[in-house]
C-alpha positions in Angstrom: 0.0 0.0 0.0 1.4 3.3 -1.1 1.8 5.8 1.7 -0.1 9.0 1.3 1.8 12.3 0.7 0.6 15.4 2.1 -0.2 18.2 -0.3 2.3 21.0 0.1 0.9 24.3 1.3 1.4 27.3 -0.9 4.6 29.3 -0.5 3.8 32.5 1.2 6.3 35.5 0.9 6.0 38.8 2.4 5.5 41.9 0.2 8.8 43.8 -0.1 8.9 47.1 1.5 9.7 50.3 -0.4 13.5 51.0 -0.3 14.6 53.8 1.9 17.2 56.4 0.8 20.6 55.9 2.3 22.1 59.1 3.8 25.8 59.1 4.5 26.5 59.6 8.1 28.6 62.7 7.5 28.1 64.0 11.0 30.1 61.2 12.5 33.1 61.6 10.2 36.4 62.3 12.1 37.6 65.8 12.2 39.7 66.7 9.1 40.7 70.4 9.3 41.2 72.1 5.9 38.6 70.0 4.0 36.3 72.4 2.0 32.7 72.2 3.2 33.5 70.6 6.6 33.7 72.4 9.9 36.4 71.6 12.4 33.9 69.5 14.4 33.3 67.3 11.3 29.9 68.8 10.4 29.1 69.7 6.9 28.4 73.3 5.9 26.3 74.4 3.0 28.1 75.3 -0.3 26.8 78.9 -0.2 28.5 79.4 3.2 31.9 78.5 1.9 32.0 80.1 -1.6 31.3 83.6 -2.8 31.7 85.7 -5.9 32.4 83.7 -9.1 32.9 80.5 -7.0 29.3 80.6 -5.7 26.3 79.2 -7.5 24.6 81.8 -9.7 21.5 81.5 -7.6 23.4 82.9 -4.7 25.1 85.8 -6.5 24.7 89.2 -4.9 24.6 92.5 -6.9 28.3 93.0 -6.4 28.9 89.6 -7.9 26.9 90.5 -11.0 28.7 93.8 -11.4 32.1 92.1 -11.1 31.1 89.4 -13.7 29.9 92.1 -16.1 33.2 94.1 -15.7 35.1 90.9 -16.3 33.2 90.1 -19.4 33.7 93.6 -20.7 37.5 93.4 -20.1 37.6 90.0 -22.0 35.5 91.5 -24.8 37.8 94.6 -25.1 41.0 92.5 -25.1 39.5 90.2 -27.7 38.5 93.1 -29.9 42.0 94.6 -29.7 43.6 91.3 -30.5 41.3 90.7 -33.5 41.8 94.2 -34.9 45.5 94.0 -34.4 45.6 90.7 -36.3 43.5 92.2 -39.1 45.7 95.3 -39.5 48.7 93.0 -39.9 47.0 91.0 -42.6 45.6 94.0 -44.5 48.4 94.0 -47.2 47.9 90.3 -47.8 44.1 90.3 -48.4 44.5 90.2 -52.2 47.4 90.2 -54.7 46.1 93.5 -56.0 46.5 95.0 -52.5 50.2 94.1 -52.5 50.6 95.7 -55.9 48.8 98.8 -54.8 51.3 99.7 -52.1 54.3 99.1 -54.4 55.8 101.4 -57.1 54.2 101.4 -60.5 55.8 99.3 -63.2 55.5 102.2 -65.6 57.9 105.0 -64.6 56.8 108.5 -65.5 59.2 111.1 -67.0 61.3 113.2 -64.7 59.2 116.1 -63.3 60.8 117.2 -60.0 64.2 118.2 -58.6 65.3 116.8 -55.3 67.6 117.7 -52.4 68.4 114.8 -50.2 69.4 115.8 -46.6 71.2 113.6 -44.2 72.0 114.9 -40.6 74.7 112.9 -38.9 76.2 112.6 -35.5 78.6 109.9 -34.5 78.1 108.0 -37.7 81.8 107.3 -38.2 83.4 105.9 -41.3 80.2 104.2 -42.4 78.7 107.6 -43.2 80.8 107.7 -46.4 78.9 104.6 -47.7 75.5 106.3 -47.0 76.5 109.4 -48.9 78.0 107.5 -51.8 74.8 105.4 -52.1 72.7 108.6 -52.2 75.1 110.1 -54.8 74.5 107.1 -57.1 70.8 107.8 -57.7 69.6 107.2 -61.3 68.0 110.7 -61.6 69.2 113.7 -63.5 68.1 116.5 -61.0 69.2 116.0 -57.5 71.8 116.9 -54.9 72.8 115.6 -51.5 73.4 117.7 -48.4 75.0 116.3 -45.3 75.0 118.1 -41.9 77.9 117.4 -39.6 79.3 118.9 -36.4 82.8 120.3 -36.5 83.7 118.3 -33.4 82.8 114.9 -35.0 86.1 114.3 -36.6 85.5 110.7 -37.9 82.1 111.5 -39.4 83.5 114.7 -40.9 86.4 112.8 -42.5 84.0 110.3 -44.0 81.8 113.1 -45.4 84.9 114.7 -47.0 85.9 111.4 -48.6 82.4 111.1 -50.1 82.6 114.6 -51.4 85.9 113.9 -53.1 84.5 110.8 -54.7 81.3 112.5 -55.9 82.2 116.2 -56.8 79.3 118.4 -57.7 76.7 116.2 -56.1 77.4 116.2 -52.4 77.8 119.2 -50.2 78.5 119.1 -46.5 77.3 121.7 -44.0 79.6 122.0 -41.0 78.3 123.7 -37.9 79.9 124.6 -34.7 79.0 122.2 -31.9 76.2 119.6 -32.0 72.7 120.5 -33.2 69.5 118.5 -32.6 68.0 116.9 -35.7 65.3 119.6 -36.1 67.9 122.4 -36.1 70.2 120.5 -38.4 67.5 119.9 -41.0 66.4 123.6 -40.8 70.0 124.6 -41.4 70.2 122.5 -44.5 66.8 123.6 -45.7 68.0 127.2 -46.0 70.4 126.2 -48.8 68.3 123.4 -50.4 67.5 124.0 -54.1 65.3 121.0 -54.8 61.5 121.2 -55.3 61.2 118.0 -53.2 63.1 117.5 -49.9 64.2 114.0 -49.0 65.3 113.0 -45.5 67.4 110.0 -44.8 69.1 108.4 -41.7 72.9 108.4 -41.3 73.2 104.7 -41.7 70.7 104.2 -44.6 71.4 101.9 -47.5 69.4 103.4 -50.4 68.4 101.8 -53.7 69.8 103.6 -56.8 66.4 104.0 -58.4 64.5 105.2 -55.3 64.5 109.0 -56.2 63.4 108.1 -59.8 60.5 106.0 -58.5 59.4 108.6 -56.0 59.5 111.2 -58.7 57.1 109.0 -60.7 54.9 108.4 -57.7 54.6 112.2 -57.1 53.5 112.7 -60.7 51.0 109.8 -60.6 49.3 110.7 -57.3 49.9 114.4 -57.0 50.9 113.7 -53.4 52.6 116.3 -51.2 54.3 113.8 -48.8 55.7 110.4 -49.7 56.8 107.9 -47.1 58.9 105.4 -49.0 59.6 102.0 -47.5 62.1 101.9 -44.7 63.1 98.6 -43.2 65.3 97.5 -40.3 67.1 94.3 -41.3 69.5 93.2 -38.6 67.4 90.5 -37.0 70.3 89.0 -35.0 71.6 92.0 -33.2 69.9 91.3 -29.9 66.8 89.6 -28.4 64.4 92.5 -29.2 65.8 93.3 -32.7 63.9 90.5 -34.4 60.6 91.7 -33.0 61.5 95.3 -33.9 62.3 94.2 -37.5 58.9 92.5 -37.8 57.1 95.5 -36.3 58.7 97.6 -39.1 57.7 95.0 -41.7 54.1 95.0 -40.7 53.9 98.8 -40.1 55.3 99.9 -43.5 53.8 97.2 -45.6 50.3 96.8 -44.1 49.3 99.3 -41.4 50.7 102.5 -42.8 48.9 102.2 -46.2 45.7 101.8 -44.3 46.3 105.1 -42.5 47.0 106.7 -45.9 43.5 105.8 -47.0 42.2 108.0 -44.2 44.5 110.9 -45.3 46.7 110.5 -42.2 50.4 109.7 -42.3 52.8 109.0 -39.5 56.1 109.7 -41.1 59.3 108.0 -40.0 62.7 109.5 -40.0 64.0 107.7 -43.1 63.1 107.8 -46.8 60.7 110.7 -46.3 59.9 113.1 -49.2 58.1 116.4 -48.8 57.4 119.1 -51.3 59.4 122.2 -50.5 56.4 124.6 -50.4 54.8 122.6 -47.6 57.9 122.8 -45.5 57.9 126.6 -46.1 54.3 126.6 -45.1 55.0 125.0 -41.7 58.2 126.9 -41.1 60.3 123.7 -41.2 61.0 121.4 -38.3 60.3 122.3 -34.7 61.7 120.8 -31.5 59.2 118.4 -29.9 59.1 115.1 -28.2 57.8 113.4 -31.3 59.6 112.0 -34.2 61.2 114.9 -36.1 59.6 114.0 -39.4 56.6 112.5 -37.6 55.8 116.0 -36.3 56.0 117.3 -39.9 53.7 114.5 -41.0 51.2 115.2 -38.3 51.2 119.0 -39.0 50.8 118.6 -42.8 48.2 115.8 -42.5 46.2 118.1 -40.3 46.7 121.0 -42.7 45.2 119.0 -45.6 48.4 117.8 -47.5 47.9 114.8 -49.8 49.9 111.9 -48.4 50.9 108.5 -49.7 53.1 105.6 -48.6 54.8 103.0 -50.7 56.6 99.8 -49.8 58.5 97.7 -52.3 61.0 95.1 -50.9 63.2 95.5 -53.9 63.7 99.3 -53.4 63.2 99.6 -49.6 65.7 101.7 -47.7 67.5 99.5 -45.2 68.7 100.6 -41.8 69.8 99.1 -38.5 67.8 98.4 -35.4 68.6 100.3 -32.2 71.9 99.1 -30.8 71.0 99.2 -27.1 67.9 98.7 -25.0 68.0 102.4 -24.0 67.9 103.3 -27.7 65.1 100.9 -28.4 63.0 102.4 -25.5 63.8 105.9 -26.7 62.7 105.1 -30.3 59.4 103.6 -29.0 58.7 106.6 -26.8 59.2 108.9 -29.8 56.9 106.8 -31.9 54.2 106.8 -29.2 54.4 110.6 -28.9 54.0 110.9 -32.7 50.9 108.7 -32.5 49.4 110.7 -29.7 49.8 113.9 -31.7 48.2 112.3 -34.7 45.3 111.1 -32.6 44.9 114.6 -31.2 45.1 116.3 -34.6 42.9 113.7 -36.2 40.2 114.2 -33.6 40.3 118.0 -33.9 40.5 118.6 -37.6 37.5 119.0 -39.8 38.8 117.7 -43.1 37.6 114.5 -44.7 34.5 112.5 -43.8 33.6 111.4 -40.3 34.1 107.8 -41.4 37.7 108.5 -42.5 38.5 110.3 -39.3 37.0 107.4 -37.2 39.0 104.9 -39.2 42.2 106.9 -38.7 41.6 107.2 -35.0 40.9 103.4 -34.7 44.2 102.6 -36.5 46.2 105.1 -34.5 44.8 104.1 -31.1 45.3 100.4 -32.0 48.9 101.0 -32.9 49.4 102.7 -29.5 47.6 100.2 -27.2 48.1 96.8 -28.8 50.7 95.9 -26.2 48.0 96.0 -23.6 46.3 93.0 -25.2 49.7 91.3 -25.8 50.4 91.3 -22.0 47.1 91.0 -20.3 45.5 88.2 -22.5 48.2 85.6 -21.6 48.3 86.9 -18.0 44.5 86.4 -17.6 44.6 82.9 -19.1 47.5 81.7 -17.0 46.0 83.3 -13.9 42.6 81.6 -14.4 44.3 78.2 -14.6 46.6 78.8 -11.6 43.7 80.0 -9.4 41.5 77.1 -10.6 38.6 79.4 -11.4 35.3 77.9 -12.5 35.3 76.3 -15.9 33.2 79.0 -17.5 35.6 81.6 -16.4 38.6 79.7 -17.7 36.9 79.2 -21.0 36.1 83.0 -21.3 39.8 83.9 -20.6 40.9 81.4 -23.3 38.8 83.1 -26.0 41.1 86.1 -26.5 44.0 83.7 -26.9 42.7 82.5 -30.2 43.6 85.7 -32.2 46.9 86.0 -30.2 47.9 82.5 -31.3 46.9 83.2 -34.9 48.9 86.4 -34.8 51.9 84.4 -33.6 51.6 82.0 -36.5 51.3 85.0 -38.9 54.5 86.4 -37.4 56.3 83.1 -38.0 55.1 83.1 -41.6 56.2 86.7 -42.0 59.6 85.9 -40.6 60.1 83.2 -43.3 58.8 85.6 -46.0 61.1 88.4 -44.7 64.1 86.1 -45.0 63.3 85.2 -48.5 62.7 88.8 -49.6 65.8 90.2 -48.0 68.1 87.3 -48.6 68.6 86.5 -45.0 68.9 83.0 -43.6 66.3 82.3 -40.9 67.5 79.7 -38.5 65.6 77.6 -36.0 66.9 79.8 -33.1 65.3 82.8 -34.8 61.9 81.1 -34.7 62.6 80.2 -31.1 63.5 83.8 -30.2 60.3 85.0 -31.9 58.1 82.6 -29.8 59.8 82.9 -26.4 60.6 86.6 -26.7 57.1 87.6 -27.7 55.8 88.2 -24.1 58.9 90.0 -22.8 58.8 92.3 -25.9 55.2 93.1 -25.3 56.1 93.9 -21.7 58.7 96.3 -23.0 56.3 98.0 -25.3 53.7 98.3 -22.5 56.3 99.9 -20.3 57.0 102.4 -23.0 53.4 103.6 -22.7 54.4 105.1 -19.4 56.1 108.3 -20.7 58.4 110.0 -18.2 57.4 113.3 -19.8 60.7 115.1 -20.4 60.7 118.8 -21.2 60.3 119.7 -24.8 64.0 120.4 -25.4 65.1 117.2 -23.6 62.5 115.2 -25.5 63.8 116.6 -28.8 67.4 115.6 -27.9 66.2 112.1 -27.0 64.1 111.8 -30.1 66.9 112.7 -32.4 69.8 111.0 -30.6 71.8 114.2 -30.8 72.8 116.4 -27.9 72.0 120.0 -28.6 74.8 122.6 -28.2 74.6 125.6 -26.0 73.0 128.8 -27.2 74.9 131.6 -28.8 76.7 132.2 -32.1 77.1 129.3 -34.5 79.1 128.9 -37.6 78.2 127.2 -40.9 80.4 126.4 -43.8 79.7 124.3 -46.9 82.0 121.9 -48.6 81.2 121.3 -52.3 83.2 119.3 -54.8 86.8 120.4 -54.9 86.2 123.6 -53.0 84.9 124.5 -49.6 83.1 127.8 -49.7 81.6 130.0 -47.0 78.1 131.1 -47.9 78.4 134.7 -46.8 81.1 135.5 -49.4 82.7 134.2 -52.5 86.0 133.0 -51.0 87.1 129.5 -51.7 89.3 127.3 -49.7 91.7 124.5 -50.7 90.2 121.0 -50.8 92.5 119.7 -48.1 91.0 122.1 -45.5 87.6 123.1 -44.4 88.6 126.7 -43.9 88.0 129.1 -41.1 84.7 129.2 -39.3 82.7 132.3 -39.5 80.4 133.1 -36.6 76.7 133.6 -37.4 74.0 134.2 -34.8 71.4 131.4 -34.5 72.9 129.3 -37.2 71.3 131.2 -40.0 72.8 132.7 -43.2 
C-alpha cells in the first residue's frame, strides 16, 4: 500500500517594502581640518556658506557679484577686440594680390618732373657715413643733390663726409656747424640752402636703392601727393633679443598698417626715406623741436593742414637701416613713436577735413597701434591666472577666447619671418623662430612699459628723439663743402680742398 503524501501548502512570501534612501553619516566623520565644506567638528556646511563671488552658484550671487562678472566680461571682450583688430591690421596687405601691388611702385615710370635735395643729418656716424652718402650720390635721376649736416667736433664723421665729397664732386655738399645740433635744427639749417623742389630726408646709416628717387618722382607725378613715405626697413634681426621683434614690427607697419592710414589721409612719417614738397615745408616753417619724431611732427602737421599723403613699400627698393643698438635706444625710439601717434590722434580728432568715417577709421588705427601691447600682455596673463587660481570652468573658457587671435597672430609672425628672410636674402635659423616665440611676451612687456612716458621737457625730448645732444645757445658757424672747394656762404671766398677753412660766426645758425 502506497503511503499518502501530504499536499504542500502554498509558499507565502512577504510583500517587499519600499527602499529607503541611504544618507551618508557625514556628521560622524572624524575631524579633518582644511577640508572644504567641513567644519572643524566634522559637520558639513552648505556650499553657499563657503563660496562667494564667481565661485558661488549663480542663484546665490549678490549685486556686487553680477557687477564684477559684467566688468570681467567687458574686459575680456575689449581684449578680444584689440587682438582681433591688431591681427586684421597686420594682414591688410595680404588680403589680395592687388593690395600688395597697390602699395608698391608702379611698373610704368613717369618722365622726370621734379628736382630733389636729399638731406642727411649725422652725429657719431663714423666711417660708415661715407657709404651712406655714396649710395645717395649714385641715384639714377638727372636732377638731385645731396646735403650732409655734420658737427665740426665729430672728426671721424667729418672725414667720412669729405671722402664722399671727393668721390662725388658736384653732387654732395657738407654743411659743417659749430657744436652739435639736434636733428630739427640741423634739418632747418640744411633747408636754407636746399634747391630742390622736393626735400628727401634719410638716416645716417641708410642703404638706399639707386632707383629710389626716380621711382618717388614718378609716384609724385602719378598721385599728386605732397608727402611720400617710402619703404624703410630694419634688417639686422640677429643684433639682440628684441631686434627680431622690432624688425617684424617695421615690416608690418610699413607694408600693411601705414597704407591703411594713408587711405584716411593721415600719415605717421618715420625718420628715413621721407619726401616732402618744399612749399609745404615753407608753409609749416620747417621742423620744430618736440618730443615726437622729427619727421613725424611734420607729417602730423601737414596731414592736419590737408596735405595729400601717400606711402609706398617695395621690398626691392626699400631703404635699409639698422635696429637700435642698445635697449635704451630701443625704448627711446618707442617713446618717440608713441608721442607721434598721440599727436596724430589729437590732430585727427580735432581737424574738420575728410569724412567722419575716414576720421573714425584713422583714430581706430592710431589708437590700436598705440595700445596693442595691452592685449599682448594681459591676455596671456589672464589665461594663466585663471588656470593657476582654478577658477570655475566657464571663467577659464572665457579667458581662453582672446588667446585664439593671439595664437593666430603668432603663427602669422612666424610666416612673416620666413617671408622676410626670402625677400631680404637672410637665412632664418631655428633659433630665430625660437626667439620669436619665447621673446614675444617680454617684448610686449617692453612696449607696454613704453606707454608710461616719463614726460621730459620739450628740449630734452627733442634731444632724446633725435639721438643728438643740442649745443649751447649763442653764435654758431656754418660752412659748406662742395666738390673740390669749400666755400663760405656769406662771401665768394674758396678754400683749398684739403682744408675746411676758417669758421665764421653767425647768430642762431642762419645765413
